[in-house]
C-alpha positions as CSV (number, residue, x, y, z in Angstrom):
1,X,-75.0,10.4,64.4
2,X,-78.3,9.5,67.2
3,X,-77.2,10.5,64.0
4,X,-77.8,14.3,64.0
5,X,-79.2,15.0,67.4
6,X,-76.4,13.2,69.4
7,X,-73.7,14.0,67.0
8,X,-74.2,17.7,67.3
9,X,-72.1,17.3,70.5
10,X,-69.3,15.7,68.5
11,X,-68.7,18.5,66.0
12,X,-65.4,19.4,67.6
13,X,-64.1,15.9,67.1
14,X,-65.4,15.9,63.6
15,X,-62.6,18.2,62.3
16,X,-60.1,15.4,63.1
17,X,-62.1,12.5,61.6
18,X,-61.0,12.7,58.0
19,X,-57.3,13.7,58.7
20,X,-55.9,17.2,58.4
21,X,-57.6,20.0,56.6
22,X,-56.3,19.3,53.2
23,X,-57.6,15.8,53.2
24,X,-61.2,17.1,53.6
25,X,-61.1,18.3,50.0
26,X,-62.4,16.0,47.3
27,X,-61.6,15.9,43.6
28,X,-64.0,14.2,41.3
29,X,-65.4,12.1,44.2
30,X,-67.7,14.9,45.2
31,X,-69.4,16.1,48.3
32,X,-71.9,13.2,48.6
33,X,-69.3,10.6,49.4
34,X,-67.6,13.0,51.9
35,X,-70.8,13.5,53.7
36,X,-71.7,9.8,53.8
37,X,-68.3,8.8,55.1
38,X,-68.4,11.5,57.8
39,X,-71.8,10.5,58.9
40,X,-70.9,6.9,59.1
41,X,-67.6,7.6,60.9
42,X,-69.2,9.9,63.5
43,X,-71.9,7.3,64.1
44,X,-69.4,4.6,64.5
45,X,-67.3,6.7,66.9
46,X,-70.3,7.4,69.0
47,X,-71.2,3.7,69.1
48,X,-67.7,2.7,70.0
49,X,-67.8,5.0,73.0
50,X,-70.8,3.1,74.4
51,X,-69.9,-0.3,75.9
52,X,-71.9,-2.3,73.3
53,X,-70.6,-5.7,72.3
54,X,-73.7,-7.1,70.7
55,X,-72.9,-8.9,67.4
56,X,-75.6,-9.0,64.9
57,X,-77.0,-11.7,62.7
58,X,-80.4,-11.9,61.7
59,X,-83.7,-13.1,62.7
60,X,-86.6,-14.8,61.1
61,X,-89.2,-12.1,60.5
62,X,-92.6,-11.8,59.0
63,X,-93.6,-8.5,57.6
64,X,-93.8,-6.0,60.4
65,X,-95.9,-3.0,60.8
66,X,-95.4,0.1,63.0
67,X,-97.2,-0.5,66.3
68,X,-98.7,1.9,68.7
69,X,-96.7,2.0,71.9
70,X,-94.8,4.1,74.4
71,X,-92.0,6.2,73.1
72,X,-88.8,5.3,75.0
73,X,-86.8,8.3,73.8
74,X,-86.2,9.6,77.3
75,X,-84.5,6.5,78.6
76,X,-80.8,6.9,79.3
77,X,-78.4,4.7,77.3
78,X,-76.8,2.0,79.5
79,X,-74.3,-0.8,78.7
80,X,-75.9,-4.0,77.5
81,X,-74.9,-7.6,77.9
82,X,-72.8,-9.1,75.0
83,X,-74.6,-11.5,72.7
84,X,-72.6,-13.7,70.3
85,X,-75.1,-14.0,67.6
86,X,-72.4,-15.3,65.2
87,X,-73.1,-18.8,66.6
88,X,-76.9,-18.6,66.1
89,X,-78.5,-20.4,63.1
90,X,-79.6,-18.5,60.0
91,X,-83.0,-16.8,60.2
92,X,-85.7,-15.6,57.9
93,X,-88.4,-17.5,55.9
94,X,-85.8,-19.5,54.0
95,X,-83.7,-20.3,57.0
96,X,-85.0,-23.9,57.1
97,X,-84.0,-24.7,53.6
98,X,-80.5,-26.2,53.8
99,X,-80.0,-26.3,50.1
100,X,-80.8,-22.6,49.8
101,X,-78.4,-21.8,52.6
102,X,-75.6,-23.8,51.0
103,X,-76.2,-22.2,47.6
104,X,-76.1,-18.7,49.2
105,X,-72.7,-19.1,50.8
106,X,-71.3,-20.3,47.4
107,X,-72.4,-17.1,45.6
108,X,-69.4,-15.0,44.5
109,X,-68.7,-11.8,46.4
110,X,-68.0,-10.0,43.2
111,X,-69.8,-7.4,41.1
112,X,-68.9,-4.9,38.4
113,X,-67.5,-2.7,41.1
114,X,-65.6,-5.5,42.7
115,X,-64.4,-7.9,40.0
116,X,-63.9,-11.6,40.7
117,X,-60.4,-12.8,41.3
118,X,-59.4,-9.6,43.1
119,X,-56.9,-9.8,46.0
120,X,-58.7,-8.7,49.2
121,X,-55.5,-7.4,50.6
122,X,-54.6,-5.2,47.7
123,X,-58.2,-4.1,46.8
124,X,-59.4,-3.6,50.3
125,X,-62.6,-5.5,49.4
126,X,-63.4,-8.6,51.4
127,X,-63.7,-11.9,49.7
128,X,-63.9,-14.5,52.5
129,X,-63.1,-18.1,52.1
130,X,-66.4,-20.1,51.6
131,X,-65.9,-22.1,54.7
132,X,-66.0,-18.9,56.8
133,X,-69.3,-17.7,55.3
134,X,-72.7,-18.1,56.9
135,X,-76.2,-16.9,56.1
136,X,-77.6,-14.3,58.5
137,X,-81.0,-13.9,57.0
138,X,-82.8,-15.0,53.8
139,X,-86.4,-14.5,52.7
140,X,-88.9,-12.5,50.7
141,X,-90.5,-9.1,51.7
142,X,-94.1,-8.1,51.0
143,X,-92.7,-5.4,48.7
144,X,-91.6,-8.2,46.3
145,X,-87.9,-8.4,47.2
146,X,-85.9,-11.6,47.9
147,X,-83.1,-10.6,50.2
148,X,-80.1,-12.6,51.5
149,X,-77.5,-11.3,54.0
150,X,-74.3,-13.4,54.1
151,X,-71.4,-12.9,56.5
152,X,-67.8,-14.1,56.4
153,X,-64.4,-13.3,57.8
154,X,-63.2,-9.8,56.9
155,X,-60.0,-10.7,55.1
156,X,-59.5,-7.3,53.5
157,X,-56.7,-5.1,54.8
158,X,-57.5,-1.4,54.9
159,X,-54.7,1.0,54.1
160,X,-55.2,2.9,57.3
161,X,-55.7,0.8,60.4
162,X,-55.7,3.8,62.8
163,X,-59.2,4.2,64.1
164,X,-58.7,7.9,64.5
165,X,-58.0,8.3,60.8
166,X,-60.1,5.5,59.3
167,X,-63.3,7.0,57.9
168,X,-65.2,3.7,58.0
169,X,-64.5,1.9,61.3
170,X,-66.4,-1.1,59.9
171,X,-63.4,-1.8,57.7
172,X,-61.5,-2.7,60.8
173,X,-64.0,-5.3,62.0
174,X,-63.5,-9.0,61.9
175,X,-66.8,-9.7,60.0
176,X,-67.7,-8.7,56.5
177,X,-71.2,-8.7,55.0
178,X,-72.5,-9.1,51.4
179,X,-76.1,-8.5,50.4
180,X,-77.8,-10.4,47.6
181,X,-81.1,-9.4,46.1
182,X,-83.6,-10.4,43.4
183,X,-87.4,-10.6,42.8
184,X,-89.4,-12.5,45.4
185,X,-89.2,-16.2,44.7
186,X,-86.1,-16.0,42.5
187,X,-83.8,-19.0,42.6
188,X,-80.5,-18.4,44.3
189,X,-78.4,-18.4,41.1
190,X,-80.5,-15.4,39.9
191,X,-79.7,-13.3,43.0
192,X,-77.4,-10.3,42.4
193,X,-74.8,-8.9,44.7
194,X,-75.8,-5.3,45.5
195,X,-73.1,-2.8,46.3
196,X,-69.6,-3.9,47.3
197,X,-69.1,-6.1,50.4
198,X,-67.5,-4.4,53.3
199,X,-66.4,-5.0,56.9
200,X,-68.8,-4.3,59.7
201,X,-68.0,-2.9,63.1
202,X,-67.9,-5.9,65.5
203,X,-70.9,-6.1,67.7
204,X,-73.2,-3.9,65.7
205,X,-76.7,-4.8,64.4
206,X,-77.3,-4.6,60.6
207,X,-79.9,-2.3,59.2
208,X,-80.6,-2.4,55.4
209,X,-83.0,-0.4,53.3
210,X,-83.7,-1.1,49.7
211,X,-84.3,2.3,48.0
212,X,-86.1,0.5,45.1
213,X,-88.8,-1.4,46.9
214,X,-88.8,0.4,50.3
215,X,-88.0,-2.9,52.0
216,X,-86.1,-2.4,55.3
217,X,-84.6,-5.0,57.5
218,X,-83.0,-4.7,61.0
219,X,-81.0,-7.7,62.2
220,X,-80.4,-7.7,66.0
221,X,-80.3,-10.5,68.5
222,X,-83.2,-12.7,69.8
223,X,-85.1,-10.9,72.5
224,X,-83.9,-7.4,71.4
225,X,-86.5,-4.7,71.2
226,X,-86.5,-2.8,67.9
227,X,-87.9,0.7,67.3
228,X,-88.1,2.7,64.1
229,X,-88.5,6.4,63.5
230,X,-89.7,7.1,59.9
231,X,-88.0,10.5,59.7
232,X,-86.8,13.4,61.9
233,X,-89.3,16.0,63.1
234,X,-88.3,19.6,63.0
235,X,-90.4,22.1,64.9
236,X,-90.8,25.8,64.1
237,X,-87.8,26.6,66.3
238,X,-85.6,24.2,64.3
239,X,-85.4,21.6,67.1
240,X,-84.9,18.1,65.7
241,X,-86.4,15.1,67.3
242,X,-87.3,11.5,66.4
243,X,-90.5,9.7,67.2
244,X,-89.3,6.1,67.7
245,X,-92.1,3.4,67.8
246,X,-91.8,-0.3,68.3
247,X,-92.0,-2.7,65.4
248,X,-92.6,-6.5,65.3
249,X,-89.2,-8.1,65.6
250,X,-89.6,-11.9,66.0
251,X,-86.3,-13.3,67.2
252,X,-84.8,-9.8,67.1
253,X,-85.4,-9.1,63.4
254,X,-87.7,-6.5,61.9
255,X,-88.8,-6.5,58.3
256,X,-90.9,-3.4,57.2
257,X,-91.8,-1.4,54.2
258,X,-91.3,2.4,54.1
259,X,-92.2,4.5,51.1
260,X,-89.9,7.5,52.0
261,X,-87.4,5.9,54.2
262,X,-84.2,7.8,53.3
263,X,-84.0,9.5,56.7
264,X,-85.4,6.6,58.7
265,X,-83.5,5.6,61.9
266,X,-83.6,2.5,64.1
267,X,-83.0,1.8,67.8
268,X,-82.3,-1.4,69.6
269,X,-82.8,-2.2,73.3
270,X,-81.6,-5.2,75.2
271,X,-82.3,-6.0,78.9
272,X,-83.3,-2.3,79.5
273,X,-80.1,-0.9,77.9
274,X,-79.4,0.4,74.5
275,X,-77.5,-1.5,71.8
276,X,-78.1,1.2,69.2
277,X,-79.6,4.6,70.0
278,X,-80.7,6.1,66.7
279,X,-78.8,5.1,63.6
280,X,-79.5,5.4,59.8
281,X,-80.0,2.4,57.6
282,X,-77.5,1.3,55.0
283,X,-79.0,1.8,51.6
284,X,-79.0,-0.8,48.8
285,X,-80.5,-0.8,45.3
286,X,-82.2,-4.0,44.2
287,X,-82.7,-2.5,40.7
288,X,-79.3,-1.3,39.4
289,X,-81.1,0.8,36.7
290,X,-83.2,2.7,39.2
291,X,-82.0,6.1,40.5
292,X,-80.8,6.3,44.0
293,X,-82.6,8.4,46.6
294,X,-80.9,11.7,45.7
295,X,-81.1,11.2,42.0
296,X,-84.8,10.4,42.2
297,X,-85.4,13.4,44.4
298,X,-83.4,15.7,42.1
299,X,-85.6,14.7,39.2
300,X,-88.7,15.6,41.1
301,X,-87.6,18.9,42.6
302,X,-88.5,22.4,41.4
303,X,-85.6,24.4,42.7
304,X,-86.0,28.2,42.8
305,X,-83.0,30.6,42.5
306,X,-83.3,34.1,44.1
307,X,-80.5,35.3,41.9
308,X,-79.1,34.1,38.6
309,X,-80.2,30.5,38.1
310,X,-77.5,27.8,37.7
311,X,-77.3,25.4,34.8
312,X,-78.5,22.6,37.1
313,X,-79.9,22.1,40.6
314,X,-77.1,22.1,43.3
315,X,-76.0,18.9,44.8
316,X,-77.3,19.8,48.2
317,X,-80.8,20.4,47.0
318,X,-81.7,16.7,47.0
319,X,-79.4,16.1,50.0
320,X,-81.4,18.4,52.2
321,X,-84.7,16.7,51.2
322,X,-83.1,13.4,52.2
323,X,-82.1,14.9,55.5
324,X,-85.7,16.0,56.0
325,X,-87.1,12.6,55.3
326,X,-90.1,14.2,53.6
327,X,-91.5,13.7,50.1
328,X,-90.0,16.2,47.7
329,X,-93.3,18.0,47.1
330,X,-93.5,18.9,50.8
331,X,-90.1,20.7,50.8
332,X,-89.6,24.2,49.3
333,X,-86.0,24.3,48.0
334,X,-84.5,27.7,47.3
335,X,-81.0,28.8,46.4
336,X,-80.4,32.3,47.7
337,X,-77.0,32.6,46.1
338,X,-74.4,30.8,44.1
339,X,-71.3,32.7,43.1
340,X,-67.5,33.0,43.1
341,X,-65.3,32.9,46.1
342,X,-61.5,33.6,46.0
343,X,-58.7,31.1,46.4
344,X,-55.0,31.3,46.9
345,X,-54.2,29.9,43.4
346,X,-56.6,32.3,41.7
347,X,-58.6,29.5,40.0
348,X,-62.4,29.9,39.9
349,X,-64.2,28.5,42.9
350,X,-68.0,28.4,43.2
351,X,-69.9,28.6,46.5
352,X,-73.6,27.6,46.7
353,X,-76.0,28.4,49.5
354,X,-79.0,26.1,49.5
355,X,-82.1,26.1,51.7
356,X,-85.0,23.8,52.2
357,X,-88.1,25.1,54.1
358,X,-90.1,22.4,55.8
359,X,-93.9,22.4,56.5
360,X,-93.1,23.5,60.1
361,X,-91.3,26.6,58.7
362,X,-87.9,25.3,60.0
363,X,-85.2,25.8,57.4
364,X,-82.4,23.4,56.5
365,X,-79.3,25.2,55.2
366,X,-76.2,23.8,53.4
367,X,-73.2,25.4,51.9
368,X,-70.7,23.9,49.5
369,X,-67.7,25.1,47.5
370,X,-66.7,23.5,44.2
371,X,-64.3,23.7,41.3
372,X,-64.2,22.3,37.7
373,X,-61.1,20.6,36.4
374,X,-59.7,20.4,32.9
375,X,-60.7,16.7,32.5
376,X,-64.4,17.7,33.0
377,X,-64.6,16.4,36.6
378,X,-65.8,18.5,39.5
379,X,-64.5,18.6,43.1
380,X,-66.7,19.7,46.0
381,X,-66.2,20.3,49.7
382,X,-67.9,22.1,52.6
383,X,-66.8,25.6,53.5
384,X,-65.5,24.5,56.9
385,X,-66.2,26.5,60.1
386,X,-67.7,23.5,61.8
387,X,-70.8,22.9,59.6
388,X,-72.0,21.9,56.3
389,X,-75.7,21.7,57.1
390,X,-77.7,23.6,59.8
391,X,-81.2,23.8,60.9
392,X,-82.6,27.4,61.5
393,X,-85.9,28.4,63.1
394,X,-88.7,29.4,60.8
395,X,-90.1,32.5,62.5
396,X,-92.3,33.2,59.5
397,X,-89.5,34.9,57.6
398,X,-89.5,34.3,53.8
399,X,-86.2,33.0,52.4
400,X,-86.0,36.1,50.1
401,X,-86.1,38.3,53.3
402,X,-83.5,36.3,55.2
403,X,-79.8,37.2,55.6
404,X,-77.1,34.6,55.7
405,X,-73.7,35.3,57.1
406,X,-70.9,32.7,57.0
407,X,-67.2,32.1,56.5
408,X,-66.1,30.1,53.5
409,X,-62.7,28.5,53.3
410,X,-61.4,27.4,49.9
411,X,-58.7,24.7,49.6
412,X,-56.5,23.3,46.9
413,X,-58.5,20.5,45.4
414,X,-55.7,19.4,43.0
415,X,-53.9,17.4,45.7
416,X,-50.8,19.6,45.4
417,X,-51.0,20.9,48.9
418,X,-52.0,24.5,48.2
419,X,-52.9,26.8,51.2
420,X,-56.3,27.9,52.3
421,X,-58.1,31.3,51.9
422,X,-61.1,32.2,54.0
423,X,-63.8,34.7,52.9
424,X,-66.6,36.4,54.8
425,X,-69.8,36.1,52.8
426,X,-73.0,38.0,53.4
427,X,-76.1,37.0,51.4
428,X,-78.7,39.6,52.2
429,X,-82.1,40.3,50.6
430,X,-81.7,41.3,46.9
431,X,-82.8,44.9,47.6
432,X,-80.2,45.5,50.3
433,X,-77.6,48.1,49.4
434,X,-75.1,48.0,52.3
435,X,-74.3,45.8,55.3
436,X,-73.3,46.9,58.8
437,X,-70.8,44.4,60.2
438,X,-70.8,44.0,64.0
439,X,-68.4,42.3,66.3
440,X,-69.2,40.3,69.4
441,X,-69.8,43.4,71.5
442,X,-72.2,44.9,69.0
443,X,-69.7,47.5,67.9
444,X,-69.7,48.5,64.2
445,X,-66.7,47.2,62.4
446,X,-67.6,48.6,59.0
447,X,-70.4,49.5,56.7
448,X,-69.8,48.0,53.2
449,X,-71.6,48.2,49.9
450,X,-73.4,45.1,48.6
451,X,-73.5,43.8,45.1
452,X,-77.0,42.5,44.4
453,X,-77.3,42.0,48.1
454,X,-74.1,40.0,48.4
455,X,-70.7,40.7,50.0
456,X,-67.6,38.5,49.6
457,X,-64.5,39.8,51.3
458,X,-61.1,38.4,52.4
459,X,-60.4,41.4,54.7
460,X,-58.7,39.6,57.6
461,X,-60.2,41.8,60.4
462,X,-63.7,41.5,59.0
463,X,-63.3,37.7,58.5
464,X,-62.1,37.2,62.0
465,X,-64.2,39.6,64.0
466,X,-67.6,39.8,62.3
467,X,-70.3,38.0,64.4
468,X,-73.5,39.5,63.0
469,X,-74.7,41.7,60.2
470,X,-77.5,44.2,59.7
471,X,-78.3,44.8,56.0
472,X,-79.7,48.2,55.0
473,X,-81.8,49.1,52.0
474,X,-81.0,52.0,49.6
475,X,-83.4,54.1,51.7
476,X,-81.5,53.2,54.9
477,X,-84.2,50.9,56.2
478,X,-82.7,48.2,58.4
479,X,-83.4,44.5,57.7
480,X,-83.4,41.9,60.4
481,X,-80.0,41.4,62.1
482,X,-78.4,38.0,61.3
483,X,-75.7,36.1,63.2
484,X,-72.7,34.3,61.8
485,X,-73.5,30.7,61.0
486,X,-71.1,28.3,62.7
487,X,-71.1,24.8,64.0
488,X,-72.0,25.9,67.5
């Protein structure tokens, strides 16, 4: 899930990745966790389909810079020779200090989120025996971060060992990884475990990015060729591409600094074949008090609402900026509509349509449905129909003049197994008075009134057969026809 470009072809398989329909729904966990698990799972599935058996471990690296060089994006992925990097010595500027390496493997794999003394079988969090641990990389970055990557046996036992249902295939790997961070020059005993250790997919490189300092590290094998794309590029037609460029990678490791690296991807080549063909970085936070990418972006965004403003910016506002990879000030985030959609149990459900217009005029679109619970928590999910984010061509059309047509399926988020209900939603320009609903042949199914430019209907025929909509103003003037948004 490439990330997005290659994984667009995997959307059909996506529906099965997180178990049956009901399991797609989240309670207080929220949509962000769902998205990250899905992206990670789809990326791992794609990687597993390629005969790649390269195990990672680090590489001594000085600070790298993006270099000018040929773009190898047109090369076809081919199987690569296996490299057992687990037997290689530790790398990084501190790799020659035996006392530092010994101290690093002694550090506890515990944090506030993973308390010491836990049972790795019961908790599902690895806590390998010290004799199995080894340092993959240790050193300081130019951005002022001391970083240590430590591996050990993955002794945690995930609840679900079925690769078809496991949302994180790394949990099934034989190797687990812990990341320790601190200020540059800090002694080992002052380094802090960041995040919770977890298993890694066997044979995969490691790519870490610290959201606080912008430090990014790719650990591959000696002789590997590493490339970085700082962000996706979206042209005016909505076509996504990545401009991968080589970076210095002494002994197969690349250490760089990226100011806005939340959509950065990396690629690894070996002997003319691909080990990794476009993957996102795992994100860590060296400063636990600092906001994560989405929280920092949310604080900087000025979200516009075309209809009644919500109490706060929608979750997907910052998520779309992260997807764009651009600084928040370069993305125009608009919420064309947020409103109620029906459910089988009659409890209130809120759907939110969010857009992010990029400098190229391409538009990122997301749609979520959420519900508040009595305990104050809030559950969110996508609306189904094969998509939760889409890229639309710009065409010079202002968001206020666009029409969005989609199906939104609500689920029981209480975990009690309630049934689904699907609505057809039309979000037309505010001045539109009626909507002409058309089927796949262009025949008119119905002309229906709009409420403030919006239609929400559960009419089964309209839900099933509508493929496009032509909104009409009060004077009968036709707005631009819009097709149904699906995962196709």
